[in-house]
N, C-alpha and C positions, 0 to 999 in steps of 0.2 A: 766858345759859347759862356756869357758872361750869366751869373745867377747870381741873387741875393733874396734873402728870405724876408719877406714881407711884414708876416704875421704869425703867431703862434699861439693858438689859444683851445687850452685842453688839448685834444690830442690830433687837431688838426692844424696842417701848416700851409701857409700860402707862400709860393714861390714864385718868383718871375725870373725867365730864362730869358734871353736876347740871341735869337741866332744869326749868326753873321748872315750878310746879304750876299755871298760867294756861296757859302751853304745850300740857302733858298733856290739859288740861282740854279747850284748845280742838281736840285732835286727837280726843279721846271725844268731843265733841259731835258733829264730823265724822261720825266711825264710827256714831254712832246714827243720824244724819239719813239715810247710805247706807244701812243696813239697813232702816230704817223705809221707805225710798221702795223698797225691792227685796224687801221680805218680803213672800209671800204667806200673809198666817194669816188664816183663817177667823172673820169678825164685824167686820173692821178693814179699810178702804181702805189702798191702799198712799201712804206718806209720813203714815199719821195713827195708826201704831203708836205706843202708849205706851212710853217705856223698860222700865217693870219687867214688861211684856210680852214683849220683844225679849229681857230677860235669861234668863228662861224659857224661850226657844226656842234661844237660843244662847250662854247662859250668861255669867256677868260677867266671869269670866277668857279667855273668849275676846273678849270684846268691847277688854278691856283687852289683850290681844294684838294685834289689828286698830290698836289704837292706836299700840301701841309700835311699830310697824311702819310707822308715819308719822313717829316721831318720831326714832326712833333713828337713820334712813339720814340724816336733814338732820342731826343731830347728830355723826354721823361726817364729813360733809363739812365741816361746819363747822371742826372739829379737825384735817381734812387740810389746810384752807386754813389755819387759824391759825399750825400748826407746821410748815407748808410741808413736809408729810411725801410721800416718793417710794414707794410701797407697792409691795411685791411679791408679794402674797397676802392673798386675804380676810382682813379682820379679824375678831377674836374677837370677841363682846360679853357681859360677865356682869353682871346685876343685883344690885345692892345694897339688901338688904333687901326688905320685901313692898311692891308697888305699890299704893297707895292713891288715890283720887281725893281731889282739894284737897289731894295734898302731892307736894311734888319727886319726881322721878327718877332715882335715881342709877344710873349704870352704867361699869365698867370698860371701855374698849377695850383691846384688846390688837393692836398693828400690827406687821408685820415689813416693816421700810423697808430700803432700799438701804442696804448696808453703807458706813462711813466706807472711803476709798482716802486711802492717805497715798502721794504720788508722790514719783519721788526726784528729785535736782537732775538735770534731763535732758542739761546738759552733760557730766556725769560718766559718761554712757553713751558709750563709745567703738564707732564701728561701721566696720569697714573698708570701703573702697570701691577694686575693684580698677581700676586704668589698665590699659584694655587698647587698644593701637592696631591699627588696621587694616592687615594684611601683603599684601605681594603672592601671599605665600602663602596667604592665606586668600581674596582673591580667587580666585585659580587654582582652588582647591576649588569655591569657589561656583561657577565657571563649570562646570567639570566635571560637577557635580551638574546643572546646567541640560542640559548636551549628552545626559548621560544619560536626563533628563525626555523628549526629544526622540528620543530613537535609537530603533531599529528593531529586531527581532528578525528574522533569516533563518535559516532551516532549513540544515543544513548535514550532509555524509552521508561525506564522507572522514577523517575525524579523530576524535577523541574526545573526551570534553566536558572541559573547562577551566575556572581559574577565569574569572569573567566573564561564562560562559553563561547562559543559561536552558536547564530538561531538563526536557521534558514528560513525566510517569511517571505509570505506572498503578500504584496501590498497596494494600493490603488492612492494615488492624492486628488487634493482638489483645492482650489482656492478658495478661502473662505470669506465671503464680504455679506455684509450686514444687507437684508432685505434681497439677496441674489442668492440662488441655489445654484452653485455652477455644477458642472458635468464632472466626475470624474474619471481616471486617466485611467487606461487597459493597465488588467493586474501584471503585474511584473514580480520577479523574485530576484531575490536578493539574498546573500548571507552577511549576517551584521554581527560583530565582535563586542561581546561586553564588558567593554573596556573602561573604566571611569576616566581615563586619560584623555583618551581621545573620542567617545562618544557622548552626544547632547546629553542633559540629565534629563531631558524628557522622553527620550527613548531609552535608557538605559531603564527608569523606572518602568516604561510599559512593557518591557518586555523580561524581567526579571522576574523569576517565582511563576512562569509560565509554564503549562502542561501544553504537549501536542494538540493540535486542534482551537487551543484559545484563541481567543480574537479581541483586539482591542484599538482604540482610535485616539489618538492624540493630535493636539493642533499645537504648530511650532510658529514663531514668528520669527521669518530671515531677514539677517541684517540688511540695512538699505546698501550696506556696500558691496552686495555678493554681486558679483562680477555677469548673472545671468538676471540681464534686466525684468522678464519676464514676471519672475517672482521675487524681485529684490524689494524688500520693505514690507512683502505683502503676510499674511498669515496661511500655513498651511495645512489641510488636516491628513494623516497618513493614518489609512484604515488596515490594520497589520494583521494577518493569520501566520500563527506559528506553525509551518509543516514541521520542523527535525528539529531535535538540540543536541548539538554537538560540543564532546569534551575534550579539553584540549590533553592531549597526554605527551607530557616533556620526558625528553632521553633521558637515561642516566648519566651522570654525569663522571664518566668511568675512563679510562684510558682508551678504549675503544672508542668512545665519541670525540676524544681528541685528536685521534689516527684520523678518524672520517672527515673532519671538519677541516683541518688541515692539510689533509691530502697526504698524510703520512710523513709531512714534514717535522711535528713534535708528536713525543710518546709519552711526555708525562704530564700530570695536572698542573706539576711546578711550572714547567714551560710553557705550556696553555697560558696559565695566569700574568707570566710574567711578559709573553708577549699581548695580552690583552691590556696590559698596563701599562706599554710603550705605545698602542696606540691612543691609549685614552692621555697619555702624556703630550703625545703629540698631536691630537685634536685640541687640545687645551693652549698647545703652544701656539695653533693657527689661529685659535679665536681670539688671544690676547694678543697675537699681532695684528690683527683685524682692529679690533678695539680700539688698540692703541694709534694705529695708523687713520680711522675715524676721527677719533680726539684731538689727535695734533693737528689732522688738516680744517676741523670747525674752529679750532683757535688760531689757528694761522691764517684762514678765512677773514674772523675778526680782526685781528690784529694789525694785519697789512692796511697799506693805503691805496686804493686804486679806484678810478673813476669807469666802470663800464659803458663801453662805449653802446651805444643803441642799435649800432650795426648790427654787431656781435649777437647783441641779445636776439632782436627780429630774426636774424639766420638760424639761431640755438631753437628760437619759436618753431619757426618753419619747420628745420629736421624734425622736432619731437614731433608736430602734428603728423605732418606724415608718417611718421613711423608708429604711432598710435592709433591711427586710423587704419592703417594696414593689419596691425594686429585685431584691432575689434570686425573688421570687414573676415577677417580669418575666423577669428572665433565664433562671429556672433551672426556673421552675415549681415550687418549691419552698417548703415553710414556713421560718420560722428553724429551729425543733428539727430539722427535716427535712436541711437545710443544714450545719447543725452538727454534727450526728451523721454524716454522709456524710462530712465532713471531720477526723472525730477532732478536733474542736473540744470542750472541755469549759464546759459553760455557765457556770461559774465564772470560767474565763480569759475568756470573752468579756463576761461582766459587768463583769470588773474592768477587761479594756480599753477597754470604752466608757464607763466611769465616768471613767477618767482623759482620754479625749481629751475629755468633757462638762464636766469640773472645768477642762480648760485652755482651753475656748473661753468658758466662764463668765468665768472669773478677766479673761483678755486683754478681753471688751466690758466689763464693769465698770470696768476700768482705763483703757481708752479712752473712755468715758463722763465717768469722773472728770478726763480731760483736755480733754475737751472742754469740759464744764463750767464748769473753772477757767480755761479760754483763751476763754470766751464764743463759743464754737464755734456759729454758727447755720447751718441751710439757708435760701438764698437762692433768688429763683426762676430767676437765672441759673445757677446750679447744678444745679436741676432740669432747666434745658430743654437744658444742655449734658450730660447723662447721659442724659437722652431721646435725644438725637443718639446718641451712643455706643452705646446698645442699638441703636436701628434700625439705624446703619452696623454692627454687628456680625451682625444676625441680617438684614439685608439686608431691611427694610423700611421701609415709611412713617412718622416719627415721629407722625403722627398718630393712626396705630393704635396705637402704645404708650402714647400720651398719655390715650386713650380707655379702654384698657383699665386702666388706673393708679385715674384718677377714677371708675371703677364700682365698683372693690372697695376699700373703705376698709382692709381688713388690707392687702391688695397695696401698698397705697400709703404705709401707715406702716412696712412694711420695707425700701421703697426709700428713702424720707427718711432710715430709723436708717441704713442701709447709704453711704448720700451723707457722712451725719455721720460715722461713724466712718473713713471714707476722707480726710476732710479732718483729722479728727483726725492719722492716720496722716502725711499730708502735715506738720503743725505737729510732731510727732514728730523727724520728719528735719529740721526746718530748726533744732531745737534740741541734737540730740545731736553729739557731738564726732564730723567725720568722718576719719578717717585712711585716707589715699590709701595703695595697698599698690601696686607696681611687680611684676610677676610675676617681671622678672628682676635685682629689685634687687640682690641680692646676688652676682649675678653681675658686675654692670658697677657696682657701687658705689655707686647712688644709694640716697639716704637716703631712707625712705616721710616723707611729708610730712602735716601734722595740720591740719585746718581748724576754728577754733573757732566754738561751735554759733552758729548763726543766719547763717553765713557760707558754708554750703556751696552748691553750685550740683547 
């Protein structure tokens, strides 16, 4: 078979293939033999039907078509291998000229391939790395949070509610609409923590300084982005009645508390604070790492040159729509159209938003794949086993169960391997960019930020 590139525009290549007459004849003979053995034609035994009779029943064009269905896929496979093409969609095939027995078959294949990605000099990308030290104040705050988790709530009757208490309330709600009196909901009971960090200001003010039996009404405007479309963007009136005031009693911070919370692993406050500090340090490390990865990826997306194919964007949009529709159905029992209508979201606004996100995802994937290819990043057995163990740990299950699920599902396994490779590409990216250490109080204490050359950061 002879091949030649006719044209190459963007990520589309047109390649002409000329299939030898002998190859086409071989396919024709195979088709005729198969039809002869399968055809049930009166007066002829199976396998003994002459070709001219077969052509009367199936038509010469029909026989040619079946022969082409044998040679064209084989030709396409040879072209993909010869030109090392990475396809992103099914190729289009157009025949040139008439198909005749005893003559070569000429076809033009149009391939849509993965686009070229031009990566920047990764060392030119500067990523900030906050340098945060664990302070005594951080440890004190974390210790207090642990005490809060082990605290008890005890009823009080001789005072009003105050910050830090929990208040048991009976309440009803109703939507406030001008010129319309909506029916209040049935009474419900809940316990509300008077915590200024997590409680809305309106509710905190309404429930602070109250005695048991006091009643209060408060109106709250719900955010338009609220996930429940029935109340999103609307004003709710809460009719509250204080049923009980509960005071939070913190446990003493002593060795008994340390032993209890550590299940006897630790015996002293010094050991306890040291472990808390180590946990904070690990959390800071993870947060900094995640922030650096996000920053590096954002800058790489902006700096790399690639034209994202419409085919991949549309495929990603379809996948995201399907996933979001399933989530909305599960959470609110609404169709996507009903959800958008209830939330006042125009379909075109939703389309634009999801398309922008899809384009960003596809762009990043193409760039990371190009980086992985350029740096010859491969997934080895150790990577697979490590990721299986990580999954098993996070799901608190047996690694063998994860392994069994993966190896039974080819598509799931492919996605799993791709995710590992992309994560390795991100690690490679961070090893090559320039890391600039930033000290939060550098301006105040005169400390100058430092830069770490690419490949030397830790």
